[in-house]
C-alpha positions in Angstrom: 146.2 123.5 142.5 142.8 125.2 142.3 141.1 121.9 142.7 143.1 121.3 145.9 142.1 124.7 147.1 138.4 124.0 146.5 138.8 120.6 148.2 140.5 122.3 151.2 137.7 124.8 151.6 135.1 122.0 151.4 136.9 120.2 154.1 136.9 123.3 156.3 133.2 123.7 155.7 132.4 120.1 156.6 134.6 120.2 159.6 132.8 123.3 160.7 129.4 121.6 160.5 130.7 118.7 162.6 132.2 121.1 165.1 129.0 123.0 165.4 127.1 119.8 166.0 129.4 118.4 168.6 131.0 121.4 170.3 128.2 124.1 170.1 128.9 127.1 172.3 126.8 127.6 175.4 123.4 129.2 174.8 123.3 132.9 175.4 122.3 134.0 178.8 119.1 135.9 179.5 120.6 139.1 180.9 119.4 142.3 182.4 122.0 145.1 182.7 120.3 147.2 185.4 120.4 151.0 185.8 123.3 151.7 183.5 124.2 154.7 181.4 123.9 153.8 177.7 126.3 155.2 175.1 124.7 153.7 172.0 127.3 154.2 169.3 125.2 156.5 167.1 126.8 159.6 168.4 123.8 160.5 170.5 124.2 161.8 174.0 124.5 159.2 176.8 121.3 157.9 178.3 121.5 157.4 182.1 119.2 155.2 184.1 118.5 152.5 181.6 117.8 148.8 181.7 119.1 146.8 178.8 117.6 143.4 178.3 119.4 140.7 176.3 117.7 137.6 174.9 118.9 134.9 172.6 122.1 136.8 171.8 120.3 140.0 170.9 119.3 143.3 172.5 115.6 142.8 173.2 114.7 146.1 174.9 116.2 149.3 176.2 113.9 151.1 178.7 113.9 153.4 181.7 115.2 151.6 184.7 112.8 149.8 187.0 113.0 147.2 189.8 115.0 144.1 188.8 113.0 142.0 191.3 111.5 138.9 189.8 113.6 139.0 186.6 114.1 135.5 185.3 117.7 135.6 184.3 121.1 137.0 185.3 121.1 140.6 186.6 124.3 142.7 186.1 124.2 145.9 188.2 125.1 148.9 186.1 124.7 151.7 188.5 127.7 154.1 188.1 128.8 152.2 185.0 128.6 152.8 181.3 127.5 150.5 178.5 128.8 150.9 174.9 128.9 148.7 171.8 131.8 146.2 171.4 134.7 147.7 169.5 135.2 146.9 165.8 138.9 147.1 164.7 138.4 147.9 161.0 141.9 147.1 159.9 144.0 144.1 161.1 146.1 141.3 159.7 145.7 138.0 161.5 147.2 135.3 159.3 150.8 134.4 158.9 151.5 133.0 162.4 150.8 129.6 163.9 147.3 128.6 164.7 148.1 128.5 168.4 149.4 132.1 168.3 146.3 133.2 166.3 144.1 131.5 168.8 145.7 133.3 171.8 145.6 136.7 170.0 142.0 136.3 169.1 141.0 135.4 172.6 143.0 138.3 174.0 141.4 140.7 171.6 137.9 139.7 172.7 138.8 139.9 176.3 140.2 143.4 175.5 136.9 144.6 174.2 137.1 143.9 170.4 134.0 142.0 169.3 134.5 142.2 165.5 137.5 142.4 163.2 138.1 143.3 159.5 141.1 141.5 158.2 142.6 143.4 155.3 144.3 140.6 153.3 146.2 137.5 154.3 146.1 133.7 153.7 142.4 133.1 153.2 142.9 129.4 153.9 144.0 130.2 157.4 141.4 132.9 157.8 138.5 130.7 156.7 139.5 128.0 159.2 139.7 130.6 162.0 136.4 132.1 161.0 134.7 128.7 161.1 136.2 127.8 164.4 135.0 131.2 165.8 131.5 130.6 164.5 131.3 127.0 165.9 132.7 128.0 169.3 135.8 125.9 169.0 137.8 129.2 169.4 137.0 132.3 171.3 137.5 135.7 169.7 135.9 138.5 167.7 133.7 137.9 164.8 136.0 137.8 161.8 135.5 139.3 158.3 138.3 139.1 155.7 139.2 140.1 152.2 140.5 138.7 149.0 143.0 140.9 147.3 143.3 142.1 143.7 146.3 144.1 142.4 148.3 144.5 139.2 150.8 141.8 138.2 153.7 144.0 139.3 152.6 143.6 142.9 152.4 139.8 142.8 156.2 139.4 143.5 155.8 141.1 146.9 157.3 138.7 149.5 154.2 139.1 151.8 152.1 137.6 149.0 154.5 134.8 148.5 154.2 133.9 152.2 150.4 134.1 152.2 150.0 132.0 149.0 152.6 129.3 149.8 151.8 126.2 147.7 150.5 128.2 144.7 152.5 129.3 141.7 152.8 133.1 141.7 149.5 134.8 140.8 147.4 131.6 140.8 145.7 131.7 144.2 142.0 132.6 144.2 142.4 135.1 147.0 145.4 137.2 145.8 144.6 137.8 142.2 146.6 139.6 139.5 144.2 141.9 137.6 144.8 143.0 133.9 142.4 144.2 131.1 142.4 140.5 130.0 141.2 139.1 133.3 137.9 137.3 133.3 136.5 139.4 136.1 133.3 137.4 136.5 135.3 134.3 137.2 138.0 136.1 139.3 135.5 137.7 141.6 133.5 134.5 141.9 136.7 132.7 143.0 137.5 135.4 145.5 134.0 135.2 146.9 134.3 131.4 147.1 137.1 131.7 149.6 134.6 133.1 152.1 135.7 136.7 151.8 133.3 139.5 152.8 135.2 142.1 150.8 137.5 142.6 147.8 140.6 144.6 148.6 142.1 146.7 145.7 145.7 147.3 146.6 148.3 148.4 144.0 149.3 148.8 140.3 145.8 149.3 139.0 144.5 152.1 136.7 141.2 153.8 137.1 139.4 151.7 134.6 140.4 148.4 136.3 139.4 149.8 139.7 136.0 150.7 138.3 135.4 147.4 136.5 136.5 145.3 139.5 134.3 147.4 141.9 131.3 147.0 139.7 131.7 143.3 139.4 132.4 142.7 143.1 129.2 144.7 143.9 127.2 142.7 141.4 128.3 139.5 143.1 127.5 140.8 146.6 131.0 141.7 147.9 132.0 144.9 149.7 134.9 146.7 148.1 137.8 148.1 150.2 140.8 149.9 148.7 143.9 151.8 149.6 143.2 155.5 149.2 145.8 155.6 146.4 146.5 152.6 144.2 149.0 153.8 141.6 148.4 154.8 138.9 144.8 155.2 140.0 144.5 158.4 142.1 142.3 158.9 145.1 139.4 160.7 143.4 139.4 158.1 140.6 139.2 155.3 143.3 136.3 157.1 145.0 134.4 157.7 141.8 134.6 154.0 141.0 132.3 153.5 144.0 134.5 151.6 146.5 132.8 151.3 149.9 135.8 152.2 152.1 139.4 153.5 151.7 142.3 153.0 154.1 145.3 155.1 155.1 144.7 158.8 155.2 148.3 159.8 154.3 148.0 158.2 150.9 145.4 160.7 149.9 148.2 163.2 149.5 148.8 161.7 146.0 145.7 163.4 144.7 147.9 166.6 144.6 150.9 164.9 142.9 151.5 163.8 139.3 150.2 160.3 138.6 152.8 157.6 139.2 153.1 153.8 138.6 155.5 153.4 141.5 153.2 152.0 144.3 156.2 151.6 146.6 156.0 155.4 147.1 152.6 155.2 148.7 153.7 156.3 152.1 156.2 158.8 150.9 154.1 161.7 149.6 155.1 165.3 149.6 153.5 166.3 152.9 155.4 169.6 153.1 154.2 171.0 149.8 150.8 169.5 149.3 148.5 170.8 152.0 145.7 168.8 153.6 143.6 171.9 153.3 144.0 172.5 149.6 141.7 172.2 146.6 143.0 168.8 145.7 141.9 167.5 149.1 138.6 169.3 148.8 137.9 167.2 145.7 138.7 164.0 147.6 136.4 164.9 150.5 133.6 165.9 148.1 133.9 162.6 146.3 133.7 160.8 149.7 130.6 162.8 150.5 128.9 161.9 147.2 129.6 158.2 147.4 129.2 157.7 151.1 132.7 156.3 151.3 134.0 155.2 154.7 137.5 156.5 155.7 139.7 154.1 157.7 142.6 156.5 158.4 144.9 154.1 160.5 146.6 157.0 162.2 148.3 155.1 165.0 150.5 153.0 162.6 152.1 156.2 161.3 153.5 157.1 164.7 156.0 154.2 164.3 158.8 156.4 162.9 158.4 159.3 165.4 160.4 160.1 168.5 158.4 159.7 171.7 156.2 162.7 172.2 156.6 164.1 168.7 154.2 164.0 165.8 155.9 163.3 162.4 154.8 165.5 159.4 153.1 162.5 157.7 150.9 161.8 160.8 150.1 165.5 161.3 149.0 165.7 157.7 146.9 162.6 157.9 145.3 163.8 161.2 144.4 167.1 159.6 142.8 165.4 156.6 140.9 163.1 158.8 139.7 166.1 160.9 138.4 167.8 157.7 136.8 164.7 156.3 135.0 164.0 159.6 133.8 167.6 159.8 132.3 167.2 156.3 130.3 164.2 157.4 132.5 161.4 156.1 132.1 158.2 158.2 135.3 157.4 160.1 136.2 153.8 161.0 138.8 153.1 163.6 141.4 150.6 162.3 144.7 149.9 163.9 146.5 148.0 161.1 148.1 146.0 163.9 145.8 144.3 166.4 148.6 144.4 169.0 150.6 141.9 171.1 148.7 139.5 173.4 150.8 140.4 176.4 149.7 140.6 180.1 148.6 144.1 180.9 148.2 145.2 177.3 145.0 146.0 175.4 144.3 145.8 171.7 145.7 148.8 169.7 142.2 150.0 168.6 141.9 151.6 172.1 144.9 153.7 171.3 143.6 154.4 167.7 140.5 156.0 169.4 142.8 158.1 171.6 144.7 159.4 168.5 141.5 160.2 166.7 140.6 162.4 169.7 144.1 163.9 170.4 145.2 164.5 166.9 142.2 164.4 164.6 139.9 166.5 166.8 137.1 164.0 167.2 135.2 164.2 170.5 135.3 161.1 172.6 131.7 160.5 171.7 132.6 160.8 168.0 135.6 158.5 168.4 133.3 155.8 170.0 131.1 156.0 167.0 134.1 155.5 164.8 135.2 152.5 166.8 131.8 150.8 166.7 129.3 151.8 164.1 131.9 153.2 161.7 133.8 149.9 161.7 130.5 148.0 161.3 129.6 150.2 158.3 133.0 149.6 156.7 132.4 145.8 156.9 128.7 146.2 155.8 127.2 144.7 159.0 125.8 148.0 160.5 122.2 146.7 160.2 123.0 144.1 162.9 126.0 145.3 164.7 127.8 148.4 166.0 125.1 150.2 168.0 123.0 149.5 171.1 119.5 149.2 169.6 116.7 146.7 170.1 117.0 143.8 167.7 120.8 144.1 167.2 123.5 141.7 168.2 124.4 141.9 171.9 128.1 142.8 171.5 128.6 145.2 174.5 131.2 146.6 176.8 130.4 147.5 180.4 132.9 150.1 181.6 133.8 151.4 185.1 134.2 155.0 183.9 132.7 157.4 181.4 134.5 157.1 178.0 132.7 160.3 176.8 134.6 162.2 179.5 137.9 160.6 178.7 138.3 158.3 175.7 140.9 156.2 177.6 138.1 155.0 179.8 137.3 152.5 177.0 140.1 150.5 178.7 138.3 150.3 182.0 136.5 147.1 181.2 134.2 145.4 183.8 132.5 143.0 181.4 132.8 142.1 177.7 129.6 140.6 176.3 129.6 138.9 172.9 126.4 137.7 171.3 124.7 137.8 174.7 127.3 135.9 176.5 129.5 137.3 179.2 133.1 136.6 178.1 135.0 134.7 180.8 
């Protein structure tokens, strides 16, 4: 079965080369966005009256506005408009549907302002094919970065894993790997990396030593490490001290204040009434995040699902307060929806609402929420050197808006143009 998997990935790679040769995307336009207010994604104050030049898919210059007369390229008038980086949804799950549905969802996400995605575990065979098709221009959609998953053997019977690894015997796929003290970690991580994954996701049923060992080996082989904020029996501070790069789901941090448990099915059912988000246990978690530069992907929106309209359930209120405190302490926040959204007419990707919840419940300013939805997500993925802010030399993934999102975060929805890698999305 493993040889078939390797053959499949080789076929995907060869097909991608052929597609790139015969169906290459149109060359990026030379663009001048003239006299626009720039919100650069760093958290700095907006800069009005700027010209932003795009060449060969990158931002070539940002300067005080001047006459556009004689510019050799396309001019987009920005007067009265606002330019921000493209959104990065730092927590989605794309695979598991038909390719046609995934194709439509990805195109819809891009048109809705999402220029990069972090997929947090699925069928890597599907994800590798989608990623190559996006790179070659066969499909339109956000840049896609995905994970391979490691968890204890007890988690391998989860029906979601069975669906994502159809065709493999339980626990034998190279992208959803059972981890024990006897596992050959060098080989296991190499297999995970060979699937095209950007990161290794640590999920459930792992103790602190296994989390530490897997993290160290993944880093040695050049993978980013992403984890749930509680893994069972590993507790939040143990996960953070292992050196993972990012943790997901703010409510799970509550388990730092509870006795250790092996029951990972309890992860969303902490004692939010008796373990305060402001207590000493949470102080230790935030201090560990500060020491290690860990990114927090709180995924607040998804925890509204069990609430009545207009109400805030205790779990969500707790998570929002923890996120507020972590952010105030300087922890990087990444906006992840955990559910990209439904590709329906009139709807926009859920990350827009995640930004609104970061403002309304977690106390971020609109400017800080924009940073979480751009640079924060890029940092979680490990691409912040090239993506996530408006700076000369960076990839030209940009949103031109009709209204100021720093005045009202919901103005991220007022899209005039989406620009990806220097191309205006049509």
